[in-house]
Steps between C-alpha positions, in 0.01 A plus 500: 500500500688737732523393866335771712596352839822704544314822413226423752754427774693817422194723522363328811833550674512869406143557618520319831844640584363853463209412727734356761721810500196727523353300786830522688505878465798515262347800322366692798751776440368545147132493586422637843128455432529122542510386861520139621469601862126563514196389301339828602776697325455296186127564497557870547742512209253317282236761580746774412567339162128476441462872562776568251326287238176685563674831434641360178158384388356844570766658281426247227131588509578867451735432209248268335226762512717766336813424299416142402146594401626765259725244333217258422484402134159384384625433148674188628350158412181423689563235764155348448593411144871429537531300821428130476572235761750234387666741258862612487439759230372793703577860411752673724251773595118505522228720645203359682188659647223372724180659627565666833342300781602725787539876524879457488679272255767274651866598485661193342848366561704214353353275768133597455484574124482135378196420718323821387559416132385141552179630658434746219563245225343207687820295486575219741692604812875508439476485120652846450770467762608165356613662179627848573600754759246780476590861580232772502660795320215747559155523648246515633421793275326767715337641187293184452205534739315179416799279412823377655763517225866397505799434278690177568847382401552125458837333546515123429590298808703250303846648535850371564760709678463831681308764301553873538163649595432874512159662531340155490661396170784266415758685288794404285726701272498472121776306331738704284773416251824575680814340627395196707495544875729211574752259347431146385745215469619447144395136518140579593489789254611272216248233600213746502599657170508154339133428579242512218365848436135424602616350830732796563212743446275308739771482765593865456142611575505302824843614614415865429191469722709328766766770482247783533337324796835452674584864429170610658578286804792733576247781554273264692773428752561874533136542603529201733803662661293813566243277672770348719629843597155644561393225739827460687596155375818335633830586333551146368188537284634825355832335421321209331288742295814679383655170393179402322506824302848415371377152411224647284748721316702189416189305395391784271849527350513125428153498346573802279827337392314183396233703319771701322672183383174358368412828326842551346511856637507665841194503721475721811232667715378850429385740773274355769210718616535513880250783553279430798723230647468534876517284808178330608285701742465229767699202622214274398506632142876456482483145635223394262694644206811312616300180532357529149816624329757310706354203686292396200657645184866461596436148628347414164793668323745284696308181421462582129866602463593169660284310252646699208853435631437125504398512133773735373726339240790747520724524808516881472122528515491240779735722702284811447176322590658335802598844629152637437336207682727544803456878508122487465483249785694752709264779398199287593662428836546875556129555433404224743728650764337840461147358507586298812641813664192701405261225612639523854368854503174438314400131495179583311696566182552125465133463409567731206800286406279192496257676267782598264626141493151369421467755219834400350414131510160566342669699222733216414219245529301700246804526276547124528140448389541735202857454375631714217756394243790680662864445402593211274656189652842589356514808725527287815866425429576873499336620820139541384250251642180395320188654654361168624825410675537850646147478639562156648821608673337819628205314652736252663703786646186663638381177661833350608693813597290814551204332673711306757706811579188710556344224709811483718505877537132515596553219749777691672342845501123458525 
């Protein structure tokens, strides 16, 4: 089993170093809002941020009552029939209505939607949030006088690597038959082509999914870079984000090259829909997204790539997976550095981080209790871990790496 101690130390060092630099005023020139000279100044800045958030919420209310309401689709599956606790097989979109209790229906957000759904369906607290990230896509519908009606988009929380999210949905391109994105060593190419056809087909499906995910991560880092620019992050974070983007291009190229070898013909990404991709509206939103996508998902990606590397039987694949594990650890460290920087400005966001960590752990615990067949055992030698092993490594990474890093961060900031 992969040793997670070096990863934990690496991420702790990155997090606490950022806090130390911030506390010493190393980034005062970048963010003039932060002041270490007076507690009164800090409190005033916090109030100013709160006013900004209030304005944003007001705008959201207006949009929800007009544009989003007109987009509501009541032909979607009914949430009362389709949503079941302890199930991974939820539809991507549902509609759900409840009798109006007050004159005005609540305006739901990603943070408040799970609790509202749990109340409507009489689920136990946390049962929705443990399985999926819920985004209200329209509602409340002003045309429904006696009911509060909404459309919801569900995105499974069990994810590895940094997803590209636009308009509340994770997006990837479609795979196309084309010249492969990147080269592959002749030795590894020959070894892959010599595998039995059923095993090649199983591996190809995995490596195509991996390639499309890595390709989408390029766009994800572009959005993250917009967040860094929008909130005045230090230059070293921008440089690290630029380097991470190049890493993801290389990861995607390697994965497409492996998939192409397994398929016997070129595999490449088609166009990626980037419509609606914008920076997050508040620093808190950006930090929570970075925690989920970077501190959690990229940490898991580093741990799982390390486990896959240890089981790889070909030196060429070992080299690729070793590079992925190292790069993903660096990407996770970048996310921790940004969250630490943001937490100096808004310590309350760490409570949201703790909730996201609890949701991720609950998701993997539920997956552990209801394992699926997953990849065959033979796939483990070629970079594809069995579901049970992947779940075990992920839970260990959450407990032994992510949780201690967050605890250390909360101890320094709160």
